[in-house]
C-alpha positions in Angstrom: 0.0 0.0 0.0 1.2 3.5 -0.8 -0.3 6.6 0.8 -0.3 9.7 -1.4 -0.2 12.6 1.0 -1.1 15.2 -1.7 -4.6 13.9 -2.5 -5.1 11.5 0.4 -5.7 8.5 -1.9 -5.0 4.9 -1.1 -3.3 3.0 -3.9 -2.9 -0.8 -4.2 -1.4 -2.9 -6.9 -3.2 -6.2 -7.5 -2.0 -9.1 -9.7 -5.2 -10.2 -11.3 -4.3 -13.1 -13.7 -1.8 -15.8 -14.5 -0.4 -13.5 -17.1 0.4 -11.1 -14.4 -1.7 -8.2 -15.7 -1.3 -5.4 -13.2 -4.5 -3.5 -12.2 -4.2 -0.4 -10.0 -7.1 1.2 -8.2 -7.0 4.4 -6.2 -9.9 5.5 -4.0 -10.2 7.6 -0.9 -12.6 6.8 1.9 -15.3 9.2 0.8 -15.3 7.7 -2.7 -15.5 4.2 -1.2 -18.5 5.3 0.9 -20.2 6.5 -2.3 -19.6 3.2 -4.1 -20.9 1.2 -1.1 -24.1 3.2 -0.9 -24.7 2.9 -4.7 -23.9 -0.8 -4.7 -26.5 -1.5 -2.0 -29.2 0.7 -3.6 -31.7 -0.9 -5.9 -32.1 2.2 -8.0 -30.0 5.3 -8.9 -29.5 7.8 -6.1 -30.2 11.5 -6.4 -27.0 13.6 -5.9 -28.5 15.8 -3.2 -29.7 12.7 -1.3 -26.2 11.2 -1.6 -24.7 14.3 -0.1 -27.2 14.2 2.8 -26.4 10.5 3.4 -22.7 11.2 3.6 -23.1 14.2 5.8 -25.4 12.4 8.2 -23.1 9.4 8.4 -19.8 11.3 8.9 -19.6 14.3 11.2 -16.1 15.1 9.9 -17.6 16.1 6.5 -20.9 17.5 7.7 -19.8 21.1 6.9 -18.2 20.3 3.5 -19.6 22.5 0.7 -21.7 20.9 -2.0 -19.1 21.9 -4.6 -16.6 19.5 -3.0 -19.0 16.6 -3.3 -19.6 17.4 -6.9 -15.9 17.3 -7.6 -15.8 13.8 -6.1 -18.7 12.7 -8.2 -17.0 14.1 -11.3 -13.8 12.2 -10.5 -15.7 8.9 -10.1 -17.5 9.5 -13.4 -14.2 10.3 -15.2 -12.7 7.0 -13.9 -15.8 5.2 -15.1 -16.8 4.0 -11.6 -20.2 5.7 -11.6 -22.6 7.1 -14.2 -24.6 10.3 -13.8 -27.9 10.7 -15.6 -31.3 12.3 -15.5 -34.6 10.4 -15.0 -37.7 11.3 -17.0 -40.2 13.1 -14.8 -37.6 14.1 -12.2 -37.0 17.6 -13.6 -33.4 18.8 -13.5 -32.3 16.3 -10.9 -29.1 14.3 -11.6 -28.8 10.7 -10.4 -25.8 8.5 -9.6 -25.4 4.8 -10.5 -22.5 2.4 -9.9 -20.9 0.8 -13.0 -19.5 -2.7 -13.3 -16.0 -1.2 -13.0 -17.0 0.6 -9.8 -18.4 -2.7 -8.4 -15.1 -4.5 -9.2 -13.0 -1.7 -7.6 -15.3 -1.8 -4.5 -14.8 -5.5 -4.1 -11.1 -5.2 -4.4 -11.0 -2.4 -1.9 -13.2 -4.3 0.6 -11.2 -7.5 0.2 -7.9 -5.6 0.8 -9.3 -3.7 3.8 -10.7 -6.9 5.3 -7.5 -8.8 4.7 -5.6 -6.0 6.5 -8.0 -6.2 9.4 -7.7 -9.9 9.7 -3.9 -9.8 9.5 -3.9 -7.4 12.3 -6.5 -9.4 14.2 -4.4 -12.5 14.0 -1.9 -11.1 16.4 -4.7 -9.7 18.6 -6.5 -13.1 18.7 -3.3 -14.9 19.7 -3.0 -12.5 22.6 -6.6 -13.0 23.5 -6.4 -16.8 23.2 -3.4 -16.7 25.5 -5.1 -14.5 28.0 -8.2 -16.7 28.1 -5.9 -19.7 28.5 -4.1 -18.3 31.5 -7.2 -16.9 33.2 -9.5 -19.9 32.6 -7.1 -22.8 32.5 -4.6 -21.8 35.3 -0.9 -22.6 35.4 0.0 -25.5 33.2 3.3 -26.3 35.0 1.9 -29.3 36.9 -0.8 -30.3 34.3 -1.2 -32.7 31.4 -2.7 -30.7 28.5 -3.5 -31.2 24.8 -4.0 -29.0 21.8 -6.2 -29.6 18.8 -5.8 -27.2 15.9 -6.1 -27.5 12.1 -3.0 -25.6 11.3 -0.3 -24.2 13.7 -0.9 -25.2 17.4 2.4 -23.8 18.8 0.9 -20.4 19.5 -1.7 -21.9 21.8 0.8 -22.3 24.6 1.0 -18.8 25.9 4.4 -17.1 26.1 3.9 -16.5 29.8 3.4 -20.2 30.2 6.6 -21.0 28.4 8.5 -18.8 30.7 7.8 -21.2 33.6 7.0 -24.4 31.7 10.3 -24.8 29.9 10.2 -26.7 26.6 12.3 -29.8 27.2 12.1 -33.5 26.3 10.7 -34.2 29.7 7.7 -31.9 28.9 6.6 -34.2 26.1 5.3 -36.6 28.7 2.5 -34.2 29.6 1.9 -32.2 26.3 -0.1 -33.6 23.4 -0.7 -32.2 19.9 -3.7 -34.1 18.7 -3.9 -34.1 14.9 -7.4 -34.8 13.5 -7.8 -36.0 9.9 -8.2 -32.4 8.4 -5.1 -31.1 10.2 -1.7 -30.5 8.5 1.2 -32.7 9.5 2.5 -30.1 11.9 5.0 -31.6 14.3 5.4 -29.6 17.5 8.7 -30.0 19.3 8.5 -31.3 22.9 5.0 -32.6 22.4 3.6 -36.0 21.7 2.2 -35.6 18.2 -0.7 -37.9 17.8 -2.7 -38.5 14.6 -6.3 -39.3 15.5 -9.9 -39.8 14.4 -12.5 -37.6 16.1 -14.4 -40.6 17.4 -11.3 -42.5 18.7 -8.5 -40.4 20.3 -5.8 -42.8 21.3 -5.4 -41.5 24.9 -6.6 -43.2 28.0 -9.6 -42.0 30.1 -9.1 -39.3 32.6 -5.6 -38.3 31.4 -5.6 -34.6 30.6 -6.2 -31.6 32.9 -6.7 -29.1 30.1 -7.5 -29.1 26.4 -7.4 -26.3 23.9 -9.6 -27.0 20.8 -9.3 -24.3 18.1 -11.7 -24.5 15.0 -11.8 -28.3 15.3 -15.6 -28.6 15.4 -15.9 -26.3 12.3 -14.1 -28.9 10.2 -16.1 -31.9 11.3 -19.5 -33.3 10.3 -22.4 -33.1 12.7 -21.9 -36.7 13.7 -18.1 -36.5 14.0 -18.3 -33.3 16.0 -20.6 -35.0 18.5 -18.2 -38.0 18.8 -15.3 -35.6 19.1 -16.8 -33.8 22.1 -17.5 -37.1 23.8 -13.9 -38.2 23.3 -12.7 -34.9 24.7 -14.9 -35.5 27.7 -13.6 -39.0 28.1 -9.9 -38.1 28.1 -10.3 -35.2 30.5 -9.8 -35.8 34.2 -12.7 -35.0 36.6 -12.5 -31.3 37.2 -10.6 -30.9 33.9 -11.3 -28.0 31.5 -11.6 -27.7 27.8 -11.8 -24.5 25.7 -13.6 -24.8 22.3 -12.8 -21.9 20.1 -14.9 -21.5 16.9 -15.9 -18.8 14.4 -19.1 -16.9 15.0 -21.5 -16.5 12.1 -21.1 -13.1 10.6 -22.0 -11.2 7.4 -21.5 -13.1 4.2 -19.2 -10.6 2.5 -16.8 -10.9 5.4 -17.0 -14.7 5.2 -16.4 -14.6 1.4 -13.4 -12.3 1.9 -12.0 -14.5 4.7 -12.0 -17.5 2.3 -10.1 -15.4 -0.3 -7.3 -14.4 2.0 -3.8 -15.7 1.5 -2.3 -14.2 4.7 -3.2 -13.4 8.3 -5.9 -15.9 9.1 -3.9 -18.9 7.7 -2.5 -19.2 11.2 -5.9 -20.6 12.2 -7.1 -22.2 8.9 -5.3 -24.7 6.8 -4.9 -24.2 3.1 -6.6 -27.6 2.5 -9.2 -29.3 4.6 -12.1 -31.7 4.3 -15.1 -29.7 3.4 -16.1 -26.2 4.3 -15.2 -24.6 7.7 -18.5 -24.1 9.6 -19.5 -21.0 11.5 -21.4 -21.2 14.8 -24.1 -19.2 16.4 -22.9 -18.9 20.0 -25.9 -20.6 21.5 -25.6 -23.5 19.0 -22.0 -24.1 20.0 -23.0 -24.0 23.7 -25.8 -26.5 23.2 -23.5 -28.9 21.3 -21.0 -28.8 24.1 -23.6 -28.8 26.9 -25.2 -32.0 25.4 -22.1 -33.8 26.7 -20.8 -31.7 29.6 -24.1 -30.5 31.0 -25.7 -27.0 30.6 -24.4 -25.8 34.1 -20.8 -26.7 33.2 -20.5 -24.6 30.1 -20.0 -20.9 29.7 -19.3 -18.6 26.6 -16.6 -16.0 26.1 -16.6 -13.7 23.1 -13.4 -12.7 21.3 -14.1 -10.5 18.2 -15.2 -13.0 15.5 -14.5 -16.0 17.7 -16.6 -17.5 20.4 -15.1 -19.7 23.1 -17.1 -22.4 25.0 -15.3 -23.3 28.3 -16.5 -26.6 29.7 -15.7 -28.4 32.9 -15.9 -32.2 33.4 -17.8 -33.0 36.6 
């Protein structure tokens, strides 16, 4: 990304084909707002109405003169992102309509913006996951614990834990990286790395004090997810805790953008997996876990686009 201080535009180069044709788009935030409004509208929008919508939505431009908005409309028309025209019976009013080029530029801008947000969120989520782990799971020094993750489970052991739970060969006796069928062959040093089926985890009953399960349920079928939760319950000690982290259902354009990303969220999601990654309504996740652990033994914690169900084995 390059910021042009002179005209406050954001520029982004995008490689759009195998022949490496370079497409460049340049929009400022006001122009992006205009394209968003036009894209959602089922009919052309009157210029005066557009100005009022922008002023009402953003206090910072409420006092901007109409001539400034007209200059923005002109620029968008010259770059073929919008059309301006009159409608019969509407007098001298001029209306705005988004073009196919404008829709393409809008999608690219949104995908870029969303990818930047998720890349930044990846670091935040790791910190939040670590914080939840420490506050809800307690010190892992004297505990047996397991991690289930589709991609990279190393980050799930908080840095603050590693300061006192030193990574040595001896630690592998109490740490388990459980690899379900969809997971990458990611070998974690100083862990027992176990390939497993969701309905038959090769660990004995009442073995683990703590389990961190990240996006595992989202990759499993309804039947397999039920069996997996039962297995987690089986291998937990009485009084043991498990944290199930899953994606919350959110707006479809965010979900579509998330699936298009090549950076940032890959830390949570593998490049290949069996089927689509499911999203969960929080109460649905709670009910699935409560069906095995009991309603009174499950609570929800919300972390941005992720919901965590903490369950205790009684």
